[in-house]
C-alpha positions, -999 to 999 in steps of 0.1 A, spaced: -328 415 759 -294 432 760 -285 469 759 -253 488 751 -248 524 762 -220 539 741 -213 574 755 -190 597 736 -176 626 757 -171 649 728 -134 660 727 -122 644 760 -88 634 747 -60 619 768 -28 630 752 -12 638 719 -8 610 693 27 604 678 17 624 647 2 653 666 29 677 655 18 672 619 -16 687 629 -1 715 651 -11 697 683 21 686 698 18 685 736 -20 686 738 -36 666 766 -72 676 773 -78 656 805 -44 664 819 -51 701 814 -85 701 831 -74 678 859 -51 705 872 -81 728 879 -93 728 915 -129 722 905 -120 689 888 -134 660 909 -140 627 892 -139 599 917 -161 576 897 -139 578 865 -109 574 887 -123 542 902 -132 531 867 -96 532 856 -93 565 837 -59 573 851 -46 538 847 -49 540 809 -16 539 790 1 573 791 -19 586 820 10 577 843 -8 561 873 -13 527 888 -50 522 896 -59 498 925 -87 474 917 -105 493 889 -141 482 883 -137 482 846 -117 472 815 -100 501 798 -77 511 769 -61 540 751 -76 543 716 -56 555 686 -73 573 657 -63 554 626 -81 577 603 -66 609 590 -85 635 609 -93 650 643 -129 661 638 -163 650 650 -174 633 618 -143 612 612 -140 603 649 -175 590 652 -174 572 619 -143 554 630 -159 544 663 -187 530 642 -163 510 620 -152 533 591 -115 540 583 -110 574 566 -77 575 547 -81 612 538 -90 641 559 -122 660 550 -116 693 533 -110 724 554 -109 761 543 -84 782 563 -88 810 538 -126 807 534 -146 790 507 -137 796 471 -158 821 451 -174 793 430 -189 778 462 -201 811 476 -215 822 442 -235 789 438 -248 792 474 -259 828 469 -276 819 437 -295 790 452 -306 808 483 -312 842 468 -293 858 497 -258 873 499 -231 861 522 -211 878 549 -177 868 565 -166 836 547 -136 829 568 -127 809 599 -142 824 629 -153 818 665 -191 812 666 -197 837 693 -175 864 678 -188 860 643 -224 870 654 -210 899 674 -189 912 645 -214 906 616 -248 903 634 -259 939 629 -249 940 592 -268 907 588 -299 924 602 -295 954 580 -288 936 547 -304 902 551 -272 885 541 -263 852 557 -233 848 579 -212 820 565 -181 809 583 -159 779 589 -132 767 615 -103 744 615 -128 716 611 -145 705 579 -176 726 584 -197 752 565 -216 771 591 -246 794 585 -256 819 612 -288 839 610 -310 858 635 -342 840 642 -363 872 639 -350 877 603 -346 842 591 -370 817 607 -353 785 619 -370 763 593 -358 786 566 -323 785 579 -325 747 579 -336 748 543 -306 769 534 -284 743 551 -301 716 530 -292 736 499 -256 739 510 -255 701 517 -266 694 482 -239 718 468 -210 707 490 -202 673 477 -172 657 460 -141 680 461 -159 703 485 -177 676 505 -173 691 540 -181 669 570 -209 690 583 -232 719 573 -242 735 606 -272 758 612 -263 784 638 -294 804 647 -290 833 671 -313 858 688 -316 889 709 -298 922 706 -261 930 702 -238 912 711 -265 885 704 -267 849 717 -267 816 699 -298 796 706 -301 758 711 -317 752 677 -284 743 661 -287 715 635 -260 695 617 -262 681 582 -235 655 577 -222 637 547 -236 602 543 -211 577 557 -191 563 528 -194 527 540 -215 504 562 -215 513 599 -222 495 632 -257 512 634 -265 500 599 -257 464 607 -275 465 640 -306 480 625 -306 455 596 -304 427 622 -335 439 639 -319 456 669 -330 490 683 -305 517 674 -312 549 695 -294 582 690 -291 607 719 -277 642 710 -261 649 676 -253 612 668 -282 610 644 -270 641 625 -234 629 624 -245 597 605 -271 616 584 -298 596 601 -285 563 585 -288 532 607 -310 546 635 -345 535 646 -351 566 668 -335 599 676 -335 622 707 -318 655 700 -305 674 729 -293 710 735 -266 704 761 -250 679 784 -277 681 810 -304 672 785 -282 644 771 -276 629 805 -313 632 815 -323 615 782 -298 587 787 -311 582 822 -346 579 808 -333 553 783 -318 532 811 -353 529 826 -367 516 793 -366 481 779 -350 480 745 -327 455 727 -298 471 711 -275 502 711 -281 536 727 -254 558 711 -249 591 730 -229 623 723 -224 648 751 -214 679 732 -207 707 758 -171 696 765 -162 705 730 -187 731 719 -190 752 750 -156 747 768 -129 733 746 -134 757 717 -135 786 741 -104 776 760 -125 775 792 -105 752 815 -127 758 845 -159 752 826 -145 720 811 -134 708 845 -169 715 860 -185 697 830 -165 665 835 -171 667 872 -209 669 866 -207 639 843 -189 620 869 -215 629 895 -242 617 871 -225 583 869 -232 578 906 -270 576 898 -266 560 863 -244 530 870 -269 514 894 -296 515 867 -276 491 845 -289 455 842 -269 423 842 -271 420 804 -260 456 798 -227 470 786 -215 506 791 -187 520 770 -173 556 776 -150 571 750 -143 602 730 -139 613 694 -108 636 695 -93 661 718 -98 699 723 -73 709 749 -86 742 765 -52 750 779 -34 755 746 -34 787 726 -54 769 699 -92 768 701 -94 739 676 -97 702 680 -65 683 689 -51 651 675 -52 630 707 -57 595 719 -90 589 735 -101 568 765 -122 536 764 -138 524 796 -160 493 795 -183 485 824 -208 457 831 -216 428 853 -205 403 826 -170 419 823 -138 411 841 -124 439 863 -91 456 860 -82 446 824 -58 470 808 -62 465 771 -32 487 764 -31 510 733 -55 499 706 -49 505 669 -82 521 661 -113 537 676 -131 511 654 -123 483 679 -152 497 699 -177 492 671 -164 457 664 -168 449 701 -204 461 701 -212 440 671 -197 409 687 -216 417 719 -248 412 700 -236 381 682 -230 397 648 -200 392 626 -174 420 624 -159 414 590 -179 442 574 -164 469 595 -129 482 603 -115 473 637 -108 443 659 -131 433 687 -117 430 722 -148 413 736 -131 380 744 -104 398 764 -130 415 787 -158 389 791 -158 371 824 -161 335 813 
């Protein structure tokens, strides 16, 4: 019986990649930005080698882990492509984005299929869009459709006017429509409630593209292992490859659910996404909130680490950056951290800078004794196992 806990700290990047300028992200460094804040206090991550990773600029004395700087090989800086790469898929093309809104043909087809008109249709902040269009939405019944710098088609609707299940049905319609040339990474339901200026609720739901190739979850499930999703992981992979799913509304729920999983006996992978870093703090340029959130995760590790068993492996990583200290509110093209912890591992192994996030997925497969030739990436398991 062996368990792997793979925790993705959504958007916790550690410095601009060499091609960051091509994406408008030169100089971004999410962790460096939040570390400057007085409420940043992460002693566990420090002891685990976070600041000894390439590019972080510090020597770490006797770290308890193996660690690396991960390079995104795929052409992207979004949630979908980042997670897919962690799970063994290389994406040579970025998913489509719509800085000027969706073309008329897409909106016309969506309106015809849903029987409702559309408001907005441009890149927008999720909190501002309901403030600016919420009242018109309530008066007209039209859906608020908007996007961002990411490959997303987002639909916002007031829960009193459009029941959540109906909003989800509209998202399913959009998912069927947006394929091929307009195959955005995610269709996102964004329900909101209350009176002006309104508030988003926690009943968000993502509808992702089917992964275009086999993934680590697929291979583990096919081999008879448990593959457990915590947070939005299940949605990112369109449910493919998982044996069970535990949706969460925020980091606290995600950490509590993960703690519950650590107290369970299962044989396989628990794949976790903690979304607040990105959704609540990074996209809103909230440096203080981001610092507090990572501090809270670090404090949670104090109780979580002792629950791990001799046969367990913990990997902490991220899927992209979202530097809250830059003028941009979008994701940033950054390296990500990889910290591996477990009783069977060596301590203090700096794996340097890896060529792909997919090295993580290959390592997970090898941990369970499975071949890695079906996925992108190179396992680093032999370099970290304590023989």
